[in-house]
C-alpha positions in Angstrom: 55.3 1.0 -41.5 57.5 2.1 -38.6 58.3 4.8 -36.1 61.4 6.7 -37.1 61.9 9.6 -34.6 60.4 11.2 -31.5 61.1 14.5 -29.7 59.7 15.9 -26.5 59.5 19.6 -25.7 57.9 22.1 -23.3 57.7 25.8 -23.3 60.0 26.5 -20.4 63.7 26.5 -19.5 63.7 23.2 -17.6 62.9 24.9 -14.3 60.8 28.0 -14.9 57.9 28.9 -17.2 57.7 31.7 -19.8 54.4 33.4 -19.3 53.8 36.1 -21.9 55.1 34.9 -25.3 52.6 34.4 -28.1 54.9 33.1 -30.8 57.0 30.0 -30.3 59.5 27.9 -32.4 60.6 24.3 -31.9 63.8 23.3 -33.7 63.7 19.7 -34.7 66.5 17.6 -33.3 66.4 15.2 -36.3 66.2 15.6 -40.1 63.0 14.0 -41.3 62.9 11.9 -44.4 60.9 13.2 -47.4 57.6 11.3 -47.8 57.4 10.5 -44.1 54.8 12.0 -41.8 55.3 14.3 -38.9 52.7 14.3 -36.1 52.7 17.1 -33.5 50.8 16.4 -30.3 50.1 19.5 -28.1 48.9 19.6 -24.5 47.4 23.1 -23.8 46.5 24.0 -20.2 45.5 27.5 -21.2 42.9 26.5 -23.8 43.0 26.0 -27.5 43.6 29.4 -29.0 46.1 28.7 -31.9 46.0 31.3 -34.7 48.8 29.8 -36.9 50.7 26.6 -36.9 53.5 26.0 -39.4 56.1 23.4 -40.2 59.1 24.7 -42.2 57.0 27.8 -43.0 54.1 25.8 -44.5 50.7 25.3 -42.9 49.9 22.0 -41.3 46.6 20.0 -41.2 44.6 19.5 -38.1 44.0 15.8 -37.3 42.2 16.5 -34.0 41.5 19.1 -31.4 39.4 19.2 -28.3 39.5 19.6 -24.5 38.1 20.8 -21.3 39.0 23.7 -19.1 42.7 23.6 -18.4 43.3 20.4 -20.4 43.3 20.8 -24.2 44.7 18.6 -27.0 45.6 19.5 -30.5 47.1 17.0 -33.0 48.5 18.2 -36.3 49.9 16.3 -39.2 52.4 17.2 -42.0 53.9 15.3 -44.9 57.7 15.9 -45.2 58.5 17.5 -48.6 61.6 17.1 -50.7 63.3 19.8 -48.7 62.8 18.7 -45.1 61.6 21.2 -42.5 63.8 22.2 -39.6 61.1 23.5 -37.2 57.6 24.0 -36.1 56.2 27.5 -35.3 53.0 28.4 -33.3 51.3 31.7 -33.0 48.7 32.0 -30.3 45.7 34.3 -30.5 46.6 35.6 -27.0 49.7 35.5 -24.9 50.4 33.7 -21.6 50.5 30.2 -23.0 52.4 27.4 -21.5 52.3 24.0 -23.2 53.9 20.6 -23.8 54.4 18.6 -27.0 55.6 15.4 -28.6 56.7 15.2 -32.3 56.7 11.9 -34.1 58.1 11.0 -37.5 56.3 7.9 -38.9 56.9 6.1 -42.1 53.8 4.7 -43.9 50.9 6.9 -42.9 48.8 7.4 -46.0 46.2 10.1 -45.0 46.1 13.2 -43.0 42.5 12.4 -41.9 42.4 9.7 -39.2 40.3 6.5 -39.8 38.7 6.9 -36.4 38.9 9.2 -33.4 37.4 9.4 -29.9 37.9 11.3 -26.7 37.0 11.2 -23.0 37.6 13.5 -20.0 37.4 13.4 -16.3 39.3 13.6 -13.0 41.3 11.0 -11.2 44.5 8.9 -11.2 43.4 7.0 -14.4 43.2 8.8 -17.7 40.9 7.5 -20.4 40.5 8.2 -24.1 37.4 6.1 -24.6 37.1 3.8 -27.6 36.6 4.4 -31.3 34.3 2.6 -33.6 35.9 -0.4 -35.3 38.7 0.7 -37.7 38.3 0.1 -41.4 41.7 -1.0 -42.4 44.2 -3.7 -41.3 47.5 -1.8 -41.1 47.3 1.3 -39.0 49.1 3.4 -36.4 47.1 4.1 -33.3 48.0 6.7 -30.7 46.4 7.9 -27.5 47.3 11.4 -26.2 46.4 12.4 -22.6 46.7 16.0 -21.4 46.5 16.5 -17.6 46.2 19.5 -15.2 46.3 20.2 -11.5 46.1 23.6 -9.9 49.1 22.8 -7.6 52.7 21.9 -8.3 54.0 18.4 -7.6 51.1 16.5 -9.1 52.6 15.2 -12.3 51.8 11.6 -13.0 54.0 8.5 -13.2 52.5 6.8 -16.2 51.8 3.0 -15.9 49.6 0.2 -17.0 48.5 1.4 -20.5 45.5 -0.7 -21.6 44.5 -2.4 -24.9 48.1 -3.3 -25.9 49.5 0.3 -26.1 53.0 1.1 -25.1 53.9 4.4 -23.3 56.4 6.6 -25.0 57.7 7.4 -21.5 56.4 6.9 -18.0 57.7 10.4 -17.3 55.2 12.9 -18.9 56.3 15.8 -21.0 55.8 18.8 -18.6 54.9 22.3 -19.6 58.1 23.8 -18.2 60.6 21.5 -20.0 63.0 22.9 -22.6 62.5 22.7 -26.3 60.2 25.5 -27.6 61.8 29.0 -27.6 59.9 32.2 -27.8 60.0 34.5 -30.8 58.1 37.5 -29.5 57.4 39.3 -27.3 60.2 39.1 -24.8 58.7 37.0 -21.9 59.4 36.9 -18.2 60.1 33.6 -16.4 58.7 32.3 -13.1 58.5 29.0 -11.2 55.7 26.7 -12.2 52.4 27.2 -10.3 50.5 24.3 -11.8 51.1 20.7 -12.9 50.4 20.2 -16.6 51.7 18.0 -19.4 51.0 15.1 -21.7 51.4 11.3 -21.8 51.5 9.3 -25.1 50.6 5.7 -25.8 50.8 4.1 -29.2 50.9 0.9 -31.2 51.0 -0.5 -34.8 48.2 -2.9 -35.7 47.7 -5.4 -38.6 44.0 -6.1 -38.1 40.9 -3.9 -37.7 39.9 -3.2 -34.2 38.8 -0.7 -31.6 41.4 2.0 -30.8 41.6 3.7 -27.5 42.2 2.9 -23.9 43.6 4.2 -20.6 46.7 4.9 -18.6 47.1 5.0 -14.8 49.1 7.3 -12.6 51.2 5.1 -10.4 51.5 8.0 -7.9 47.7 8.3 -7.6 47.4 12.0 -8.2 43.9 13.2 -8.8 44.2 15.4 -12.0 41.9 16.8 -14.5 42.5 15.0 -17.9 41.4 14.9 -21.5 42.3 11.9 -23.6 42.1 11.5 -27.4 42.4 8.2 -29.4 43.4 8.4 -33.0 43.8 5.7 -35.6 45.9 6.7 -38.6 45.7 4.9 -41.9 48.8 2.9 -43.0 49.6 1.9 -46.5 46.5 1.0 -48.5 48.1 -1.0 -51.4 50.1 -3.8 -49.9 48.4 -6.7 -48.2 51.6 -7.6 -46.2 53.4 -4.7 -44.6 56.4 -5.1 -42.3 56.1 -3.1 -39.0 59.0 -2.0 -36.9 58.1 -0.2 -33.7 61.6 0.5 -32.6 62.9 4.0 -33.4 66.6 4.4 -34.0 68.7 5.9 -31.3 70.3 8.5 -31.0 53.2 32.2 -47.7 51.4 31.7 -44.4 48.5 29.3 -44.1 46.2 30.0 -41.2 45.0 27.3 -38.8 41.5 28.5 -37.9 40.1 25.1 -36.9 42.1 25.1 -33.6 40.4 28.1 -32.1 38.2 27.1 -29.3 35.1 29.2 -28.7 
C-alpha cells in the first residue's frame, strides 16, 4: 500500500479569482495506474452545492461531505479503469464558486466506503477533525482534511504540529486562487481575492487498528473558521503482511446528488 501521486489546484490564476463560472475542469498532471484509487479533496468556501462530479467522464462516489458556513469539505473517490482518466470535472448548482483541492493517487485502497469518519468545526489557530471510533482493520490509509475561511485577505495559515502521527502534505495550504482548475462555462471575470480560504491535508498509513483523526496548528496564529474531517480508508483485506511506502515518486453522465447541502 503506498501513495503514488499528489496534485494541488485552486480555481484562480495564481493571483486573481474567477467569480462566476459554474463548470470547471482539472487536467491531471500525472497518468494514474489502472486499479489504483483517486481521492479528490475539495475545500468549498461558498457552500456545498455540487450538481455533478466526474472523473474521465464517469461519475465518482462520495466518501464524505460536510461543513459549516464558509468552510465546506467534499471528499470523492474513484477507481482508475483500464483506460486512465485525464481530468476531473465539476458542475455547481449555482455560479460564483471559488474552491481549492488536492488529488491523491493511492495504491491498495479496497473500498470506496471509509472504515470510519469523523468531523469537527470551530474557530481559532488550531484546526481539529475530532477522533473516529476505533478502526476495524490493520492496514489502512488515514487522512485529515481541513478547510479554513477568513473574511479578510492575508490570513492563510502556516501549517505545523500535526498530531497523532500524521504528516502534512505541505505547510503551505492550497489556496482558492491558485492555478489548476480552468473554467468551462460561462466566461467568468477575474478579481483580486477578498477572502482567505483553502485546505490543509494530513495523512498516514497504519498497520494496526486505532483511532483516526487529530489536529493541526497555524504557526502564524491566525483566527480562522475551520471544518476538519477525518477519514480512515480500508487497505488490502487479504494479505496479513503488507508493505507500506509513504514516499511518492518525484517528479453517460452520473449525477452526484449527495453533495448538495440544504
